[in-house]
LUMNU-654476 format. One record per residue: residue in one letter; x, y, z of N, C-alpha, C, O in turn. Coordinates in steps of 0.2 Angstrom, whole numbers, plus 5000, padded with zeros to 4 digits. Layout:
N
AXYZXYZXYZXYZ/...
***
This chain:
305
M495850294963495450314959494750304959494350324955/S500450654990500750654985501250694988500750734991/F502050734991502350764997502050834998502350865002/L501450854995501150924996500550925000500650965005/T500050884999499450885003499250805003499250784997/K498950775008498750705008498250695003497750735003/K498350644999497850624994497550674990496950674988/S497950734988497750784985497850784977498450754976/L497450804973497550804966497950864964498150874958/L498050904969498450974968498051014963498351034958/C497351014964496951044959497151114957497151134951/A497251154962497451224961498151234958498251274953/A498551194960499251204958499451164952499851184948/L499151104951499351054946498951054939499251044934/G498351074940497951074934497751004931497750954936/S497750994925497550934922498150904919498650934916/L498150834918498650794915498350754910497850714911/I498650754904498550694899499150654898499650684896/L499150594898499650544896499450524890498950494889/L499950524885499750504878500050434878500650424878/F499650384876499850314876499950294869499450284865/L500550294866500650274859500850194859501350184861/I500350154857500450084859500850044854500949984854/A501050084849501550044844502050094842502050154844/G502550074838503050114835503750104838503850054842/E504150154837504850144838505050154846504650184849/R505550124848505750144855506050204855506250234850/I506050234861506350304862507050304861507450254863/H507350354857508050354856508350404860508050434864/R509050414859509450454863509650514859510050514855/P509250574860509350634855509850684858509650734861/G510450664857510950714859511050734866511250694870/H510850794868510850824875510350794880510450804886/E509850754877509350724882509650664885510150634882/K509350644891509650594895509150534895508550544895/E509450474894508950414894509250364899509850354900/D508750334902508850284907508550224904507950214903/V508950164903508750104900508750054904509250034908/S508150014905508149954909508049894904507649904899/T508349834905508249784901507649734904507749724911/G507249714901506749664903506749604900507149594895/V506349554902506349494899505849494893505249504894/S506149484887505749494881505449434878505149434872/E505649374881505449314878504649304879504349274874/Q504349334884503649324885503349374880503649424877/R502649364879502249404875502249474879502049474885/A502349524875502449594878502249644873502249634867/R502049704876501949764872502249824875502349824881/T502449864871502749924873502249984873502050004867/I502250024878501750084879502250144879502650144883/H502050194875502450254875502050304878501450314877/L502350344883501950394887502350454886502950464885/A501950514886502250584886501850624891501250624890/Y502150664895501850714899502250774899502850774899/V501850834900502150904899501950934906501450934908/L502450964909502451004915502551084913503051094910/S502151124915502351194915502551224922502151214926/L503051254922503351284929503251364928503651394924/R502851394932502751464931503051504937502951484943/N503351554936503551604941503051654942502951704937/I502651654947502051704947502251764951501851814953/S502951774953503151834957503451884952503651864946/N503651934955503951994951504751994952505052044951/E504951934955505651924957505951864953505651814952/V506651864952506951804949507051754955507151764961/I506851694953506851634958507451594956507551564950/S507951584961508551554959508551484963508251474968/H508951434960509151374963508551334965508451314971/G508051314961507451274963507551204960507951184957/E507051164963507051094961506351074960505851094963/L506251024955505650994954505750924953506150894950/H505350884958505450814958504750774955504250794957/V504850734950504350714946504350634945504950604944/L503850594946503850524946503850504938503650534934/S504250454937504250414931503950344933503950324939/P503750304928503550234929504150194933504750204932/L503950154937504450104941504850064936504550044931/S505450064937505950034932505749954931505849934926/A505449924936505349854936504849834941504949844947/T504349794938503849764943503749694940504049674935/S503349654943503149584940502949594932503049544928/F502549644931502249644924502549704920502349704914/Q503049744922503249794918504049804919504349794924/S504249834913504949854913505049924910504749934904/R505349974913505350034910505950034905506550014907/V505850044898506350034893506650094890507050094886/G506350154892506650214890506350274894505850274897/L506750324895506550384898506950444896507650434896/R506650494894507050554892506650614894506050614895/A506950674894506650744895507050794891507650784889/D506750844890507050904886507450944890507651004888/H507550934897507950974901508350924905508150864906/P508950934907509350894910509050874917508750914920/Y509150814919508850784926509350734929509750704925/E509250724935509550664938509050624941508450644943/M509150554942508750514946508950504953509550504955/R508450514957508550504965508850434966508650384963/S509350434971509650364972509350334979509550284980/D508950374982508750344989508150304988507650324985/P508150244991507550194990507050224995507150255000/P506450214993506150184987506050234981505550224977/A506450284981506250344976506750344970506850394967/E506950284968507450284962507050294955507450304951/N506450304955506150324949505950394949505550414945/V506150434953506050504954506550544950507150544951/M506350584945506750624941506750694945506250724947/V507350724945507550784949507750834943508350824941/F507350884942507550944938507751004942507451014947/R508351034940508651094944508751144939508851134933/W508751204942508851264937509151324941509151324948/E509551364938509851414941509451474943509451504948/E509051494938508551554939507951554934508051524928/I507451574936506851584932506651654933506451684938/P506651694927506451764928505751784930505351734930/P505551844932504951854934504351844929504451854923/F503851814931503251794927503451754921503051744916/A503951714921504151674916503851604917503751584922/T503851564911503651494911504151454908504451464903/R504251394911504751344909504351284908503951264912/I504451254902504051194900504551134900505151134898/F504351074903504651014904504250964901503750944902/R504650934895504250874892504650814894505250804893/I504250764896504550694898504250644893503550644892/R504650604891504350544887504650474890505250474892/T504250424890504550364893504150304889503650314886/A504450244890504150184887504250134892504650124896/V503650094892503550044897503349974893502949974889/E503749924894503549854892503149824897503349814902/L502549804894502049764899502049694896501949674891/R502149644901502149574900501449544902501149564907/E501249494898500649454900500749414906500249404910/E501349384907501449344913501949374917502449404915/P501849364924502349394929502949364929503049304928/L503449404931504149374932504149354940503749374944/E504649304941504749284948505049344952505449374949/F504849344958505149394962505849374964505949324967/M506349424963507049404965507249444971507849434973/G506849484974507049514980507049474986506849414986/T507149504992507149464998506749505004506549475008/D506549565003506249605008505449595007505149635003/L505149555011504449545011504149565017503549575018/D504549575022504349595029503949665029503449665033/S504149705025503849775025503149775022502749815023/Y502949715019502249705016501849655020501349635018/L502049645026501649605031501449645037500949625041/A501749705038501649745045501049785044500949815038/P500649805049500149855049500449925049501049935050/E500149965046500350035045499750085045499150055044/P499850145046499250195046498850185039499050185034/F498150175041497650165035497650095032497250085028/M498150055035498149985033498149945040498649915041/E497649945043497649925050497549855051497049825054/S498049815049497949735048497949705055497749645056/D498149745060498149715067497549735071497449715077/H497049775068496449795071495949725072495949685068/E495649725078495249665079494649655074494549595073/E494349705072493849695067494149675060493749625057/I494649695058494949665052495249595053495149555048/R495549585059495749515060495149465060495249415058/A494649485063494049445064493749425057493549375055/L493749485053493449465046493949425042493649375038/A494549435042495049395039494949315041494949275037/A494949305048494849245050494249205048494249145046/S493649245047493049215045493049195038492649155035/L493549225034493549215027494049165025494149145019/E494449145029495049095028494749025025494149005027/S495149005020494948935017495448885018495948905021/V495448825015495948775015496548795011497048775013/S496448835006497048855002497148935002496648965003/S497748955002497949025003497649064997497349114998/L497649034991497349064985496649074986496349134984/Q496249024988495549034989495449084994494949124994/T495849085000495749135005495849205002495449255003/I496349214998496449284995495849304990495649364990/E495649254987495049264982494449284987494049324984/N494349254992493849274997493849344999493349374999/F494449365001494549435003494349484997493949524998/F494549464991494449504985493649504984493449564983/S493349454985492649454983492249494989491749524987/W492449484995492149515000492149594999491649635000/V492749614998492849694997492449714991492149764991/S492549674985492149694979491449704980491149744978/E491149654984490449654985490149694991489549714990/H490549714996490249745002490449815002490149855006/I490949844998491149914999490849944993490949924987/V490550004994490250044989490750094986490950134990/Y490750094980491250144977490950214977490350224974/T491250264979490950334980491250384975491050444975/G491750364971492050414967492650434971492650424977/Y493050474968493650504972493450544978493050594978/A493650524984493450554990493850614992493550654996/G494450624990494850674992495250674999495650715000/K495050625003495350615009495350545011494950505010/T495950525013496050455015495650425020495650455026/G495350375019494950345025495350275027495450265033/G495550235022495950175024495550115025494950115024/A495850065027495549995028494949995033494449975031/L495150015039494650015044494050055043493450035044/F494150115040493550165038493150125033492550125033/A493450095028493050055023492649995026492049985024/L492949965031492649905034492049935038491449905037/E492149985041491550015046491050055042490450045044/Q491250095037490750135033490550105027490050125024/R490850045025490650015019490650055012490250045008/R491150105012491150145006491850175005492250165010/G492050205000492650234998492850234991492450214987/D493450264990493650264983494150204982494250154986/C494550204976494950144975495450134980495750084981/T495650194984496150184989495850144995496250094998/E495250154997494950115002494850045000494949995004/F494650024994494649954992495249924992495349864995/A495849954990496449924990496749914997497049864999/S496649965001496849965008496549905012496949875015/L495949905011495549845015495849775013495949735017/F495849765006496149705004496849695006496949635008/V497249745006497949735008497949715016498349675018/A497549755020497549735027497249665029497549635033/L496749645025496549575026497049525024497149475028/C497449535019497949485017498549485023498749435025/R498749545025499249555030499049525037499449495040/A498349525038498149505044498249425045498349405051/I498349395040498449315041499149305038499249245036/G499549355037500249335035500449335028500949295026/I499949355023500149355016500349425014500049475015/P500949425011501249495009500849525004500549494999/S500649585005500249625000500449695001500749725005/R500249734995500449804995499949844990499649814986/M499949904991499549944986499949984981500550004983/M499749984975500150014970499750074967499150084968/G500150124965499850184962500050194955500650184953/G499650214950499850224943499250234939498750264941/F499250204933498750214928498550144925498950094925/M497850134923497650084919497750094912497550154910/V497950044908497950054901497350024898497149974900/S497150054892496550024888496750044881497350054879/D496250034877496350044870496350124868496450144863/S496150164873496150234872496850264871497350234873/Q496850314867497550344866497750394871498250424870/A497250414876497450464881497150444887496650414888/L497550464893497250464899497350534903497850564902/D496850554907497050614911497050594918496950544920/L497250644922497450634929496850604933496950574938/G496250614931495650584934495650514934495350484938/N496050484930496150404930496650374934496850314933/Y497050424937497550394942497250344947496650364949/H497550294948497150234951497650204956498250194956/N497350174962497650124966497350054966496750054965/W497750004966497549934966498049904971498449934973/A497949834971498349794976498649744972498549724967/E499249724976499649664973499749614979499849644985/F499649554978499849504984500349454981500449444975/F500749424986501249384984501049314985500849284990/Y501149274979500849204979501349164974501449184969/E501549114977502049064974502549104970502749094964/G502949144974503549174971503449234966503849264963/Q502749264966502649314961502149364964501749344969/W502249424962501749474964501149474959501249484953/R500549464961499949464957499449524958499449544964/V499049534953498649594954497949574957497649524954/A497649614961497049614964496749684964497049724967/D496249694960495949764960495149764961494749754957/P495049754968494349744970493849804968493249794966/Q494149864967493649914965493449904957492849924955/Q493949884953493749864946493549794945493349774939/K493549754951493349684950493749644946493449604942/R494349654946494849614943495349574947495649604951/F495349504947495749464951496149424946495949374943/M496849434947497349404942497049404935497149354932/E496849454933496549464926496749534923496749584926/R496949524917497249584913497749624917497749684918/E498249584920498749614924499249654921499549694924/D499249644914499749694910499349754908499649784904/N498849774911498449834909498549884915498249934915/Y499149874919499249924924499949954923500449914922/I500050014924500750044924500850074931500550124932/A501350044934501450074941501950124942502450124938/F501750174945502250234946502550234953503050264955/H502250204958502550194965502150144969501550124967/V502450114974502150074979501850124984502250164987/S501250124984500850174988500750164995500550104997/R500850214999500750205006500150265007500250325006/P499550245010499050295011499250345016498950405015/S499750335020499950385025500350435022500550485025/E500650415016501150465013500750515009500150495007/I501050565007500650625004500850624996500750684993/Q501250584993501350584986500850554982500950564976/E500350534985499850494981499450544976499350604977/R499250514970498850544965499150604962498850644958/S499850614963500150664959500750634956501150604960/L500950654950501650644947502150694950502750674949/V501950744952502450794955502450784962501950794966/L503050764965503150744972503350804976503150814982/Q503750854973504050904977504250964972504450954967/L504151024975504351084971504651134976504351154981/E505251154975505651194979505751264975505951264970/G505451314979505551384976504951424977504351414974/T504951474982504451514983504151554977504651584974/G503551554976503251594970503251554964503051584959/L503351484964503251444959502651404959502351384964/R502351394953501751354952501851304946502151324941/V501651244947501851194942501151164940500751154944/G501051154933500451124931500651064926501151064923/L500251014926500250954922499750964916499150964917/N500050984911499651014905499250964901499450904900/R498650984900498150954895498450964888498150934883/
***
């Protein structure tokens, strides 16, 4: 600050989205035919529950009946260091994908949509945000060490910069990476096309994706697990729209994933102000959209204001 076009907001197809953040009140209940997925989090820490709602409109723009379509939509990640999804429901039946790493993807299916008809999908979810991170209980950190497209941690220029910023302690080194990216990369606003880490280093500019990509690449260059996240920042506002979709970084330190957001100049600060929808790969095309996939010729989907 997506599977259809790289780093696209899907402007023509998706329209605008507002997420309603209701920061107080009851938890989501199970209303009859609606389906809910509940995850348990650690509630002993200080935490707050954020309620979100988003609405999708699916339009058949053709003069023919469209049969057997699918719509794949992101929900917040069920668990990260700072968040637990504690409720999820929709007003249409859905299934959760079972293939890693897409377990938070809701799949809606339908038998047919009449010509020029519109179908509305309303999704509500609740996320518990903790002030302090949980210990990482997984085992797979190798995938967060390797170079990948747009995170060129093996490139000589990135490796040289990482080496020049190393300090006696790993945390100081990580903070040096953060400070360098924050101070030397110019934020240009949403770029619409992925440049990545090497682009950011050479051109000294980019959007939030380039800030996060370069930070991640620097960490990986010296063997510190790091990853880019995609989602939304939470504030006191009651609403967010799709223009606030954001990428930030996380690094692994002393058994925990911690937040570094060089574009917003936040280092291990206000870490419970982020709601993650996916671990973001700049080379993949699901970024910046909550709609991952739409099957059915003649269909258009919008994330409604």
